[in-house]
C-alpha positions in Angstrom: 98.1 137.7 146.6 100.4 140.1 143.9 102.1 143.1 144.7 102.0 145.9 143.4 105.8 146.5 143.8 108.5 145.2 141.5 111.0 143.3 143.4 114.6 144.6 143.7 117.4 143.1 141.1 119.1 141.2 144.9 115.1 140.0 146.1 114.5 138.4 142.9 116.3 134.3 143.6 114.8 134.8 147.5 111.4 135.3 146.2 111.4 133.0 143.1 112.1 129.6 142.4 113.7 128.7 139.8 113.2 125.2 137.9 114.4 122.5 135.3 112.8 121.6 132.5 109.5 120.2 132.8 109.3 118.1 129.8 111.6 117.7 126.5 110.7 119.3 123.0 110.9 116.0 121.3 110.5 117.5 117.6 110.6 121.2 116.5 111.4 123.5 113.9 113.5 126.2 113.3 113.9 128.6 110.0 116.8 129.8 108.5 116.9 131.4 104.9 119.1 132.4 102.3 118.0 135.2 99.9 119.6 134.6 96.0 118.7 136.3 92.9 117.4 133.0 90.7 116.7 132.7 87.0 113.9 131.7 85.4 115.1 128.0 86.6 116.9 128.0 89.8 118.4 124.8 90.8 119.4 123.7 94.6 121.6 121.0 95.3 122.1 120.3 99.3 126.3 119.0 98.6 127.0 118.2 102.3 125.0 117.2 105.1 127.0 115.5 108.2 127.6 115.6 111.9 129.6 118.2 113.6 130.9 118.5 117.3 129.1 121.4 118.7 129.6 122.5 122.1 129.9 118.5 123.4 126.9 118.1 120.9 126.2 116.9 118.0 125.0 118.5 114.8 124.5 118.6 111.0 126.2 121.1 108.8 124.1 121.7 105.6 126.0 122.8 102.2 123.5 124.2 99.7 124.8 125.0 96.2 122.6 127.1 94.2 122.6 127.4 90.1 121.1 129.1 87.4 121.6 132.4 90.0 122.1 135.8 88.7 125.8 137.5 89.1 126.2 140.5 91.1 122.6 141.2 91.4 121.0 142.5 94.9 118.0 140.6 96.3 115.9 141.7 99.1 113.6 140.0 101.5 109.6 141.6 101.7 108.9 143.9 103.9 106.1 144.6 105.4 102.9 146.1 106.3 102.4 148.7 109.1 99.2 149.8 110.5 99.6 152.4 113.4 97.2 152.2 116.5 95.7 155.5 117.7 97.0 157.0 121.3 94.7 155.8 123.6 95.8 158.0 126.8 94.7 156.6 130.1 91.8 154.9 128.8 93.3 151.5 128.5 91.9 148.7 130.7 94.1 146.3 129.7 97.5 147.4 131.7 99.4 144.3 131.8 99.9 141.1 129.0 101.1 137.6 130.7 104.7 136.1 130.5 105.0 132.9 129.0 107.6 130.2 130.3 107.3 127.0 128.0 108.0 123.6 129.7 110.7 122.7 127.4 112.9 125.1 128.9 114.4 125.7 132.3 113.5 129.0 134.1 116.9 130.5 135.0 116.9 133.6 137.2 120.2 134.7 136.6 121.8 134.4 132.9 124.5 131.8 132.9 127.9 133.0 132.3 129.5 132.1 129.0 132.3 129.6 128.7 136.2 130.6 129.6 137.1 130.3 126.1 134.9 133.1 125.0 135.0 135.3 128.2 136.7 138.2 127.1 136.8 141.7 129.2 134.5 144.6 127.3 137.3 147.3 126.5 137.7 150.4 127.8 135.6 153.2 126.1 137.4 156.5 125.0 135.2 159.2 125.8 137.6 162.1 125.3 136.3 162.8 121.6 133.0 161.1 122.1 129.5 161.6 124.3 129.6 158.1 126.0 126.7 156.8 127.4 128.6 154.0 129.6 129.0 155.5 133.1 132.1 154.0 135.1 132.2 151.2 136.1 130.5 149.3 133.1 128.4 146.9 134.8 127.4 144.9 131.7 128.4 141.4 131.5 128.3 139.1 128.4 126.2 136.0 129.1 125.5 133.0 126.5 122.2 131.2 127.9 119.2 129.8 126.1 116.9 129.2 128.9 113.8 130.8 130.0 113.9 134.0 129.9 117.1 135.0 128.4 116.3 133.4 125.0 112.9 135.8 124.4 115.8 138.6 123.9 117.5 138.7 120.5 119.5 140.7 117.9 117.2 143.1 115.3 118.5 143.6 112.0 116.8 146.2 109.6 117.9 148.3 106.7 118.9 151.0 109.5 121.1 148.8 111.4 121.2 146.1 114.0 119.3 146.7 117.2 117.8 144.5 120.2 114.6 143.3 120.8 112.2 140.6 122.7 109.5 138.1 122.4 106.4 139.6 124.0 104.1 137.0 122.1 103.7 133.6 120.2 104.6 135.6 117.2 105.2 139.4 118.6 108.3 141.3 118.5 109.0 144.5 120.6 111.9 146.8 119.7 112.4 150.2 119.0 110.6 152.3 116.6 113.2 154.0 115.6 115.2 150.9 114.5 112.7 150.4 112.1 113.2 151.4 108.4 109.5 153.5 107.5 108.6 153.7 103.8 107.1 156.5 101.9 104.5 154.3 100.8 103.6 153.6 104.4 105.0 149.8 104.9 108.4 148.9 106.2 111.5 147.1 105.0 112.8 144.2 106.0 112.8 142.7 109.5 115.1 140.0 110.7 114.7 138.7 114.3 117.3 135.9 115.8 116.7 135.0 119.6 119.3 134.3 121.8 122.0 135.0 119.1 125.8 134.3 120.0 128.7 134.9 117.5 126.6 133.3 114.6 124.9 130.9 116.5 120.8 130.7 116.1 120.1 128.2 118.7 116.0 128.8 117.6 116.5 129.5 113.8 115.0 133.1 112.8 111.7 135.0 112.0 110.6 137.7 109.4 108.7 140.8 109.8 105.3 140.5 107.8 103.7 143.4 110.0 105.1 146.2 112.0 102.5 147.7 114.7 103.0 151.2 115.8 102.0 154.5 118.0 104.2 156.9 116.1 107.4 156.1 113.3 110.7 157.3 114.7 113.2 158.0 112.2 116.4 159.2 114.0 119.5 159.5 114.4 118.2 162.3 116.7 115.0 161.5 119.0 113.1 164.4 120.2 110.9 164.6 123.3 107.9 163.8 121.3 109.3 160.9 119.3 111.0 159.8 122.8 107.5 159.0 124.5 106.8 156.4 121.7 109.8 154.7 120.5 108.6 151.3 120.1 107.0 148.9 117.6 105.8 145.6 117.8 107.1 143.4 115.0 104.2 140.6 113.9 107.0 137.5 112.6 105.8 134.8 110.4 106.1 132.1 112.5 105.3 131.1 116.1 109.0 131.5 117.3 107.7 132.5 121.0 106.5 129.0 121.0 110.3 127.8 121.1 111.7 130.5 123.6 108.6 131.8 125.6 108.1 135.6 126.1 107.9 138.0 128.3 105.1 139.8 129.8 104.0 143.4 129.8 102.9 146.2 132.4 102.7 149.6 132.2 105.0 151.8 134.0 104.2 153.9 137.1 106.1 157.1 138.2 105.8 155.4 141.5 108.4 153.2 141.1 110.9 156.6 139.7 114.3 156.2 141.5 114.0 152.1 142.8 116.8 150.0 140.9 113.9 147.2 139.7 115.1 146.9 136.1 117.7 144.5 134.2 118.3 145.2 130.4 119.5 143.0 128.0 120.9 144.4 124.6 123.2 143.9 121.6 126.1 146.7 122.3 127.9 147.6 118.9 131.4 148.7 120.4 131.9 145.8 123.1 130.6 142.6 120.9 130.2 143.6 117.5 126.4 142.9 118.2 127.6 139.6 118.3 127.1 138.8 121.9 124.1 139.3 124.0 124.8 141.7 127.7 122.9 141.5 130.3 122.7 144.3 133.7 120.6 144.6 136.4 119.6 146.7 138.9 118.6 149.9 137.2 116.5 152.9 138.2 114.1 154.4 135.8 113.1 158.2 136.1 109.7 158.8 134.4 109.9 162.5 133.1 107.7 164.9 135.5 106.0 166.7 133.1 105.0 163.9 130.8 102.0 161.5 131.3 103.0 157.8 132.3 100.6 156.2 130.0 103.1 157.6 127.1 106.8 158.8 128.7 110.3 158.7 128.1 112.4 157.8 131.4 115.7 158.5 132.3 118.2 156.3 133.5 122.2 155.3 133.6 121.7 152.3 132.7 125.1 151.1 130.1 124.0 151.5 127.1 125.6 151.8 123.2 123.9 152.0 119.9 122.8 148.5 118.8 121.3 147.9 122.4 118.1 150.0 120.8 115.3 147.9 121.4 116.5 146.1 124.1 114.2 145.4 127.2 113.7 146.7 130.8 112.6 144.0 132.2 111.8 143.6 136.3 109.6 140.6 138.2 107.4 140.4 140.7 106.7 138.3 143.6 104.4 134.6 142.6 104.7 135.5 138.8 106.1 133.0 136.2 108.3 135.2 134.6 109.2 138.7 133.9 107.6 142.0 132.7 108.8 144.6 130.0 107.6 148.1 131.1 110.1 149.7 128.4 112.5 149.7 125.6 116.1 151.5 125.2 115.2 155.1 123.0 118.3 157.2 123.2 121.6 158.2 124.7 123.3 161.1 125.3 126.5 162.4 127.2 124.0 163.0 130.7 121.8 160.2 131.1 120.2 157.5 128.4 116.8 157.2 128.1 114.1 154.4 127.9 110.4 154.5 126.2 107.5 152.8 127.8 104.1 153.5 129.5 100.6 151.9 129.4 100.3 153.2 125.6 103.1 149.9 125.1 101.2 147.8 126.8 97.7 148.6 124.6 100.0 148.5 121.6 101.2 144.6 122.2 97.4 143.5 123.0 96.0 145.2 119.7 99.3 143.4 117.9 98.3 140.1 119.5 94.3 140.4 118.9 95.2 141.2 115.2 97.5 138.8 114.9 97.5 135.4 117.6 
C-alpha cells in the first residue's frame, strides 16, 4: 500500500532498492545541432572521424566543414508556439503523473560523486555587497551521474540565459516560466535542453522546444507574489529524449508536508560551476505560503540556490514507487529565503501537455 507521506532523505535508501540496468540499449540515436548562416548552395563535408579516448571508453570525434556560408551574420534556431492552460483551482481530478525508469539505465538513489581529477571545492560566496541565498554551510555537492534519475535533469539554454530543468514525460521538459523568452506575438524564442550536461559533455544529446505550455507568463527578473505562484512551464521537445533518460513523475504539493526535510534539488549554479556542472542537495524543507491555496502556491525554503538553478526540480521519493516525483521548481530568491513554485496547477499543466503532445 502506498504511503501518502514522502520519505525523509535519510530514509530513501532504507525503503527503496537500487538496481542495475536490466537491458543494454544496443541502438540509440542522439541529436546535436549546428546552426550556421548559408547561401543558396551550402556544402557540408565530414573532414575527420576518428576514435577518441573518452573516460576509459572509445568515442568518435566528428569534424564538420561548411562551405558557402555567410560570414559575420547571426542565425538562430526557430522558436516555439505557446499555449496557455486555464487555471483549474482545486478542481483537477489528476493529482500526479508517473515516473519512468528505463530498463537500459541503472537506478541509483544517491548521485555518484565526480572523479577526483574533476573534484574542486565550491568557492566561498562573498555576501558583503550582495544578497546571497547560500546559507552557510553550503550543502550542495557537484556530481557526475547519468543513471536514473540523475540523468533526467539537465541544462536549459534560452535567450534569457542559462537555467535548469527536468524531464517529466517522453518529450516534456519542466522548467521555470521566467527563463522562457516570451515574444509579443504570443510565441517564444528557442529553448535548448541537454540532459546530464557536464563540462560540455552531452551523453544523451540535445533536444529543442517546439511548444511551450504555461499558466502565466513570468518575465522577471523581479517576480511578484502572483508570478511566484505560477513560475513553471512545460516545454514540448522535438524528440522523445525521455526514452533515453527516463523521467520523473509529479505530485501535487500539500501544506501537510511543510517544514519536513523531504526534498532534494538539482540545478546548474552559475557562481560555483559556471553552469557547467550540476549540484545536488538533499534534506530540504519546503514551507507553503499560509495565505495561498495548495493548488498554486509559492513555497519558502532555505536550500542553497543561485541563478541558473532556476527551473531545477524539488523532488521526493515515496516507499513502493519506482522513481521520484517533482512537487515544485526553483523560482526566486532573496537574502532571507528562497522560493519554489508548485501545486496542483503544476501537475495539471504537465498532464495537459502530455495529452496534447504525447
